[in-house]
C-alpha positions in Angstrom: -12.1 10.6 -16.3 -10.7 7.5 -18.4 -10.4 3.9 -16.7 -8.0 1.2 -18.2 -7.5 -2.0 -17.2 -4.1 -3.1 -16.1 -2.1 -6.3 -16.2 1.7 -7.0 -15.4 3.6 -9.9 -13.5 6.1 -10.4 -10.9 7.6 -13.9 -10.6 5.6 -15.1 -13.3 2.2 -14.4 -11.4 -0.5 -12.3 -12.9 -1.3 -9.2 -11.2 -4.2 -6.7 -12.4 -5.6 -3.4 -11.5 -6.9 -0.2 -12.8 -5.4 3.0 -14.1 -7.3 6.3 -13.7 -6.4 9.1 -15.8 -7.7 12.6 -16.0 -9.9 13.4 -19.0 -8.6 16.4 -21.1 -6.9 17.7 -18.5 -4.4 19.6 -21.1 -1.0 18.0 -19.8 1.0 15.3 -21.7 2.1 13.8 -17.8 0.5 13.6 -14.9 1.5 13.1 -11.3 1.1 9.7 -10.5 0.1 7.7 -7.3 0.1 3.9 -6.8 -2.1 3.0 -4.2 -1.2 -0.5 -2.3 -3.7 -1.9 -0.2 -2.9 -3.6 2.8 -3.6 -7.4 4.0 -7.5 -8.8 3.8 -8.5 -9.7 6.9 -12.6 -10.2 6.0 -14.2 -13.4 4.9 -15.5 -14.1 1.8 -19.0 -13.3 1.3 -18.8 -10.4 3.7 -20.7 -7.6 2.8 -18.7 -4.0 2.5 -20.0 -1.0 4.6 -22.8 0.8 3.1 -21.5 4.0 0.7 -17.9 2.1 1.2 -16.7 2.0 -2.6 -13.6 0.6 -1.6 -10.1 1.6 -3.5 -11.8 2.3 -6.9 -13.5 5.2 -4.9 -10.5 6.7 -3.5 -8.7 6.2 -7.0 -11.3 8.4 -8.4 -11.2 10.9 -5.9 -7.3 11.2 -6.1 -7.5 11.1 -10.1 -10.5 14.2 -9.8 -7.9 16.5 -8.3 -5.6 16.1 -11.6 -3.4 13.0 -10.5 -3.1 9.5 -12.4 -3.8 6.9 -10.1 -3.2 3.2 -10.4 -4.8 0.6 -7.8 -3.8 -3.0 -8.1 -4.3 -6.4 -6.4 -1.0 -7.7 -5.0 -0.7 -11.7 -5.2 -3.2 -13.8 -3.6 -5.5 -10.7 -3.6 -8.9 -10.6 -6.0 -8.1 -11.7 -9.7 -4.5 -11.3 -9.1 -2.8 -14.8 -9.1 -0.6 -16.8 -6.8 -0.6 -16.5 -3.0 -0.3 -14.3 -0.2 3.2 -13.7 0.6 4.4 -10.8 2.3 7.9 -10.6 0.9 6.4 -11.3 -2.8 4.7 -8.2 -2.3 7.7 -6.5 -2.4 8.5 -7.8 -5.8 5.1 -7.1 -6.9 5.3 -3.1 -6.3 8.6 -3.1 -8.1 6.8 -4.7 -10.6 4.3 -1.9 -10.5 6.5 0.7 -10.5 8.2 -0.7 -13.5 4.7 -0.9 -15.2 4.4 2.8 -14.6 7.5 3.9 -15.2 7.3 3.4 -19.2 3.6 4.6 -19.3 3.8 7.9 -21.5 1.1 9.6 -19.2 3.1 9.2 -15.9 5.6 12.2 -14.8 8.4 10.2 -13.8 9.4 13.1 -11.5 6.5 12.8 -9.5 5.4 9.3 -8.5 3.9 9.0 -5.0 3.3 5.3 -3.3 0.1 5.3 -1.1 0.2 2.9 1.4 -2.4 0.9 4.1 -1.3 -1.2 6.5 0.4 -3.8 5.0 0.8 -1.9 2.2 1.9 1.0 3.5 5.0 -1.1 5.1 5.7 -2.8 1.7 5.6 0.8 0.2 8.4 2.4 2.7 10.9 -0.8 2.1 10.5 -0.5 -1.7 10.8 3.1 -1.7 13.9 2.9 0.1 15.7 1.1 -2.4 14.2 2.8 -5.8 14.9 6.3 -6.1 12.2 6.3 -9.2 9.6 6.7 -6.2 9.7 10.5 -5.5 7.4 10.6 -2.3 5.9 7.8 0.1 2.3 8.6 1.9 2.1 5.6 4.7 -1.3 5.3 6.3 -1.7 3.1 9.6 1.6 1.5 9.1 3.5 -0.9 11.1 7.1 0.3 12.0 7.5 -3.6 12.1 5.5 -7.1 12.5 6.9 -8.1 16.1 4.0 -7.1 17.8 2.2 -9.9 16.0 4.7 -12.6 16.5 2.7 -14.6 18.8 -0.1 -14.9 16.1 2.2 -15.3 13.3 4.6 -17.4 15.0 2.5 -20.8 14.1 2.2 -21.4 10.3 -0.8 -23.8 10.9 -3.2 -21.5 12.4 -2.2 -18.3 10.6 -2.0 -20.4 7.3 -5.6 -21.8 7.9 -6.8 -18.0 8.4 -5.3 -16.9 5.2 -6.9 -20.0 3.5 -10.3 -19.4 5.2 -10.2 -15.7 3.5 -9.1 -17.3 0.3 -5.7 -15.4 -0.2 -4.0 -18.6 0.2 -5.1 -20.9 -2.4 -2.6 -23.6 -3.4 -2.6 -26.6 -1.0 1.1 -26.8 -1.7 2.0 -23.3 -0.8 4.2 -22.2 1.1 7.3 -24.7 -0.2 8.6 -23.8 3.2 6.5 -22.3 6.5 9.6 -21.5 8.0 10.8 -18.9 4.9 7.0 -17.9 4.8 6.9 -16.5 8.2 10.5 -15.3 8.1 9.0 -13.1 5.4 7.0 -10.5 8.1 10.8 -10.3 10.0 12.1 -8.8 6.5 9.5 -6.1 6.4 10.7 -3.7 8.8 9.9 -0.1 7.9 11.7 1.1 11.2 15.0 0.3 9.6 14.0 1.3 6.1 12.2 4.8 6.7 15.3 6.8 7.1 16.2 5.9 3.4 13.5 7.6 1.6 15.2 11.2 2.7 15.4 13.5 1.1 12.1 12.5 -0.6 8.7 13.8 1.3 7.5 11.4 3.6 3.8 11.5 5.0 2.7 9.5 8.0 -1.2 9.2 8.4 -2.4 7.0 11.7 -5.7 6.4 13.8 -4.9 7.8 17.2 -7.2 4.7 18.2 -6.0 2.2 15.6 -7.1 -1.2 17.1 -4.5 -3.6 15.2 -1.3 -1.0 14.7 -0.9 1.0 18.0 -0.3 5.1 16.8 3.2 4.6 18.7 4.4 2.7 15.7 3.7 6.2 13.6 5.8 8.1 16.3 8.6 5.4 15.8 8.7 5.7 12.3 8.3 9.3 12.5 11.6 9.8 14.7 13.5 7.8 12.7 12.6 9.4 9.4 15.0 12.4 7.6 13.4 15.5 6.3 10.7 16.5 4.8 8.5 14.6 6.5 4.9 15.1 8.3 2.6 13.0 10.5 -0.7 13.6 10.9 -2.6 11.6 13.7 -6.5 11.5 13.1 -8.1 11.7 16.7 -10.5 8.9 17.4 -9.8 7.0 14.1 -9.4 3.5 13.8 -7.0 1.2 11.6 -9.2 1.4 8.2 -8.0 5.1 7.6 -9.6 4.6 3.5 -12.9 4.9 5.4 -12.1 8.3 7.3 -12.8 11.5 5.5 -10.3 13.2 7.3 -7.5 10.9 6.7 -8.1 11.1 3.1 -8.6 14.6 3.0 -5.1 14.9 4.7 -3.5 12.7 1.9 -4.8 15.0 -0.6 -4.1 18.2 0.8 -0.7 16.6 1.6 -0.4 15.4 -2.6 -1.5 18.7 -3.9 0.8 20.8 -1.9 4.1 18.4 -3.0 3.2 17.4 -6.5 0.5 19.7 -8.0 
């Protein structure tokens, strides 16, 4: 496959990633998947689990099935600039769709958002208002962040955690603690998910998700319009990217819908 560096901007913040393209597939345009990671929770220096290739390994696997795949880091994460801001992540994803939309290799009629956790929540909200997105696969997606209100109610403690893991970097960020915290109230997939229809939606959730209870998936499924599908992975936890059954479920759905 061919791997290209990706750089684009949102709110004048530089975002970076990689674009994976099938090699010698014999087609001018590829069905495309934009992968949206979740909110980092690990501390700097934490070693990945053995055999975990991260999102690049996921991108390579999907690419081998004939898809173009873009992975990128939201603001505040990795080598992208800026500071973590969940409301700002929606603008990052809109900029990512803008970037993909003008690429000659991208089939504009088959552009899927594949999100995980916080990235899934942002994917649902963005897709609801952008019909350039042809389908959404949301893994471990919170219906809302209401269950986190207690832990997010105090920016001093929440911000200290995000500074410790390196996704809030600037001393003067955020300019308003109240507005920063209010961003979590704006990202409510339960209020946006019905607007994805009539485009296809897949919900994948772990039956024993320790961070986002599986009830969130059932709430979203009940509110979503057709066509929709749900896959609850028995015994799986929150990190579905690392669960072979969850990955296989996503790829099977992508191939059935898009290839």
